[in-house]
DOVOTI-505030 format. One record per residue (C-alpha): chain; z, y, x. Coordinates in steps of 0.05 Angstrom, whole numbers, plus 5000, padded with zeros to 4 digits. Layout:
residues N
KEBA  chain     Z     Y     X
KEBA      A     Z     Y     X
...
***
This chain:
residues 244
KEBA  chain     Z     Y     X
KEBA      A  5000  5000  5000
KEBA      A  5019  5047  5056
KEBA      A  4951  5034  5090
KEBA      A  4915  5051  5025
KEBA      A  4954  5117  5018
KEBA      A  4941  5133  5091
KEBA      A  4867  5119  5081
KEBA      A  4862  5165  5021
KEBA      A  4900  5219  5060
KEBA      A  4849  5216  5117
KEBA      A  4790  5220  5069
KEBA      A  4821  5280  5032
KEBA      A  4836  5316  5098
KEBA      A  4764  5306  5123
KEBA      A  4737  5330  5056
KEBA      A  4781  5392  5059
KEBA      A  4761  5409  5130
KEBA      A  4688  5400  5111
KEBA      A  4696  5454  5059
KEBA      A  4724  5504  5108
KEBA      A  4674  5554  5136
KEBA      A  4699  5570  5206
KEBA      A  4669  5632  5240
KEBA      A  4615  5612  5290
KEBA      A  4635  5614  5363
KEBA      A  4607  5673  5402
KEBA      A  4551  5646  5446
KEBA      A  4561  5654  5520
KEBA      A  4514  5699  5557
KEBA      A  4470  5657  5602
KEBA      A  4454  5702  5661
KEBA      A  4453  5662  5724
KEBA      A  4460  5698  5791
KEBA      A  4405  5679  5839
KEBA      A  4396  5707  5909
KEBA      A  4324  5730  5919
KEBA      A  4291  5702  5980
KEBA      A  4279  5748  6039
KEBA      A  4226  5798  6021
KEBA      A  4212  5843  6081
KEBA      A  4163  5886  6042
KEBA      A  4213  5899  5986
KEBA      A  4270  5911  6035
KEBA      A  4227  5961  6074
KEBA      A  4209  6000  6012
KEBA      A  4282  6007  5991
KEBA      A  4306  6021  6062
KEBA      A  4254  6077  6069
KEBA      A  4281  6107  6005
KEBA      A  4351  6112  6036
KEBA      A  4384  6047  6014
KEBA      A  4412  6017  6078
KEBA      A  4413  5942  6089
KEBA      A  4391  5925  6018
KEBA      A  4404  5854  5992
KEBA      A  4374  5832  5925
KEBA      A  4399  5786  5871
KEBA      A  4368  5771  5804
KEBA      A  4403  5754  5739
KEBA      A  4355  5714  5695
KEBA      A  4372  5726  5623
KEBA      A  4355  5671  5573
KEBA      A  4335  5703  5508
KEBA      A  4379  5689  5448
KEBA      A  4359  5696  5375
KEBA      A  4289  5718  5395
KEBA      A  4236  5717  5341
KEBA      A  4160  5714  5352
KEBA      A  4156  5790  5345
KEBA      A  4195  5806  5408
KEBA      A  4203  5872  5445
KEBA      A  4205  5863  5520
KEBA      A  4252  5903  5564
KEBA      A  4218  5888  5630
KEBA      A  4273  5899  5682
KEBA      A  4342  5930  5689
KEBA      A  4366  5955  5757
KEBA      A  4438  5952  5781
KEBA      A  4455  5995  5842
KEBA      A  4517  5968  5877
KEBA      A  4545  6001  5940
KEBA      A  4582  5948  5980
KEBA      A  4640  5997  5991
KEBA      A  4655  5995  5916
KEBA      A  4681  5924  5918
KEBA      A  4638  5891  5865
KEBA      A  4617  5818  5872
KEBA      A  4558  5784  5840
KEBA      A  4608  5744  5797
KEBA      A  4643  5806  5770
KEBA      A  4575  5838  5755
KEBA      A  4555  5775  5718
KEBA      A  4619  5779  5677
KEBA      A  4603  5850  5656
KEBA      A  4534  5829  5634
KEBA      A  4558  5769  5594
KEBA      A  4540  5793  5524
KEBA      A  4478  5835  5540
KEBA      A  4424  5783  5522
KEBA      A  4460  5766  5458
KEBA      A  4466  5838  5435
KEBA      A  4393  5853  5452
KEBA      A  4370  5787  5424
KEBA      A  4399  5806  5357
KEBA      A  4352  5865  5360
KEBA      A  4293  5820  5378
KEBA      A  4292  5849  5449
KEBA      A  4285  5804  5510
KEBA      A  4304  5824  5580
KEBA      A  4257  5797  5634
KEBA      A  4306  5802  5691
KEBA      A  4364  5843  5719
KEBA      A  4354  5864  5791
KEBA      A  4419  5874  5830
KEBA      A  4414  5914  5895
KEBA      A  4473  5914  5943
KEBA      A  4469  5968  5997
KEBA      A  4510  6007  6047
KEBA      A  4530  6080  6043
KEBA      A  4529  6130  6100
KEBA      A  4581  6176  6068
KEBA      A  4647  6169  6031
KEBA      A  4638  6143  5961
KEBA      A  4670  6205  5931
KEBA      A  4615  6249  5962
KEBA      A  4556  6214  5930
KEBA      A  4508  6256  5891
KEBA      A  4491  6205  5838
KEBA      A  4429  6241  5812
KEBA      A  4399  6246  5882
KEBA      A  4415  6172  5894
KEBA      A  4382  6150  5829
KEBA      A  4321  6193  5846
KEBA      A  4310  6150  5907
KEBA      A  4300  6086  5867
KEBA      A  4227  6064  5878
KEBA      A  4213  6047  5806
KEBA      A  4247  6089  5752
KEBA      A  4213  6066  5688
KEBA      A  4270  6019  5669
KEBA      A  4345  6027  5657
KEBA      A  4387  6040  5719
KEBA      A  4462  6027  5725
KEBA      A  4506  6050  5783
KEBA      A  4568  6007  5794
KEBA      A  4627  6051  5811
KEBA      A  4692  6034  5845
KEBA      A  4740  6071  5800
KEBA      A  4743  6116  5739
KEBA      A  4705  6173  5768
KEBA      A  4681  6216  5826
KEBA      A  4696  6287  5844
KEBA      A  4630  6308  5811
KEBA      A  4630  6260  5752
KEBA      A  4690  6237  5711
KEBA      A  4691  6171  5674
KEBA      A  4729  6172  5608
KEBA      A  4724  6098  5595
KEBA      A  4689  6036  5624
KEBA      A  4624  6073  5631
KEBA      A  4584  6135  5615
KEBA      A  4511  6155  5611
KEBA      A  4484  6217  5646
KEBA      A  4420  6251  5623
KEBA      A  4380  6296  5669
KEBA      A  4310  6324  5677
KEBA      A  4257  6308  5625
KEBA      A  4301  6261  5585
KEBA      A  4315  6214  5643
KEBA      A  4382  6179  5646
KEBA      A  4425  6128  5682
KEBA      A  4493  6098  5669
KEBA      A  4555  6090  5712
KEBA      A  4599  6029  5704
KEBA      A  4671  6028  5729
KEBA      A  4712  5970  5754
KEBA      A  4775  6004  5729
KEBA      A  4784  6040  5663
KEBA      A  4838  6092  5651
KEBA      A  4904  6058  5635
KEBA      A  4911  6091  5567
KEBA      A  4844  6065  5542
KEBA      A  4821  5995  5525
KEBA      A  4750  5972  5527
KEBA      A  4712  5906  5529
KEBA      A  4674  5901  5595
KEBA      A  4628  5847  5568
KEBA      A  4600  5898  5519
KEBA      A  4598  5959  5564
KEBA      A  4527  5949  5591
KEBA      A  4498  5941  5521
KEBA      A  4538  6002  5496
KEBA      A  4512  6047  5552
KEBA      A  4441  6021  5541
KEBA      A  4448  6045  5470
KEBA      A  4464  6115  5496
KEBA      A  4402  6111  5541
KEBA      A  4362  6097  5477
KEBA      A  4390  6161  5447
KEBA      A  4446  6132  5406
KEBA      A  4510  6172  5399
KEBA      A  4581  6148  5386
KEBA      A  4596  6128  5315
KEBA      A  4664  6139  5280
KEBA      A  4720  6092  5300
KEBA      A  4732  6076  5227
KEBA      A  4687  6064  5168
KEBA      A  4694  6103  5103
KEBA      A  4749  6056  5078
KEBA      A  4796  6064  5137
KEBA      A  4776  5998  5170
KEBA      A  4753  5993  5243
KEBA      A  4679  6006  5252
KEBA      A  4645  5943  5277
KEBA      A  4580  5971  5305
KEBA      A  4572  5972  5380
KEBA      A  4567  6047  5388
KEBA      A  4638  6062  5365
KEBA      A  4677  6086  5427
KEBA      A  4740  6045  5420
KEBA      A  4711  5980  5444
KEBA      A  4699  5917  5404
KEBA      A  4687  5848  5432
KEBA      A  4648  5823  5371
KEBA      A  4612  5887  5352
KEBA      A  4536  5887  5347
KEBA      A  4481  5939  5339
KEBA      A  4463  5958  5268
KEBA      A  4392  5952  5242
KEBA      A  4379  6026  5252
KEBA      A  4408  6024  5322
KEBA      A  4364  5964  5338
KEBA      A  4303  6005  5318
KEBA      A  4322  6059  5368
KEBA      A  4330  6006  5422
KEBA      A  4262  5977  5405
KEBA      A  4230  6045  5409
KEBA      A  4264  6055  5476
KEBA      A  4235  5990  5502
KEBA      A  4166  6011  5478
KEBA      A  4175  6080  5512
KEBA      A  4192  6048  5579
KEBA      A  4131  6003  5573
KEBA      A  4083  6062  5569
***
């Protein structure tokens, strides 16, 4: 009798669990760091532009949720001074959700090019705009990986910020350390700043009903936030603009 009761209990439990709709697990970002083989020609070009002892890595981004009508964001460039203490692993961690967020907008990233290089001056004395102007190819998003929350000339208010200059050009700065009184989700920072590059502004922290806003452009930080449909359209237009 006990075995019969136990058997019915198991069946009931499995039936109950089958009715539950658990939230789907957040897919992991699938960028894989890969050292690019020695390329003397590429190294010479970057060295002549003022990037000393450049070393190149590539993060291959597997597209997620990509439909047949896909917008292609050809390349993204990460500038990483060795003095700033970043490793290829920590950079990969910061890029964890980027393909997922863009994939939800039907945007695929071809590759992320990571350039490590040496500086000839103290980090605090860098003129970021002059440095970015030296990048050989500028028709794609550029991110500078900072050591702390800011420089003497530029002040970071959170995990990153985007700076616009000259004819609508822009680049973003990513910090290893955010201010202690602010919380942000580093896995989302790259996608958030890319939204700013596409012309998106911060949205309110709360919706009209007093609940936290769950779109990716709200400034508080949100691990599970995504771009809205309208924001995706801006990002798609940005990808088309860079492809011109």
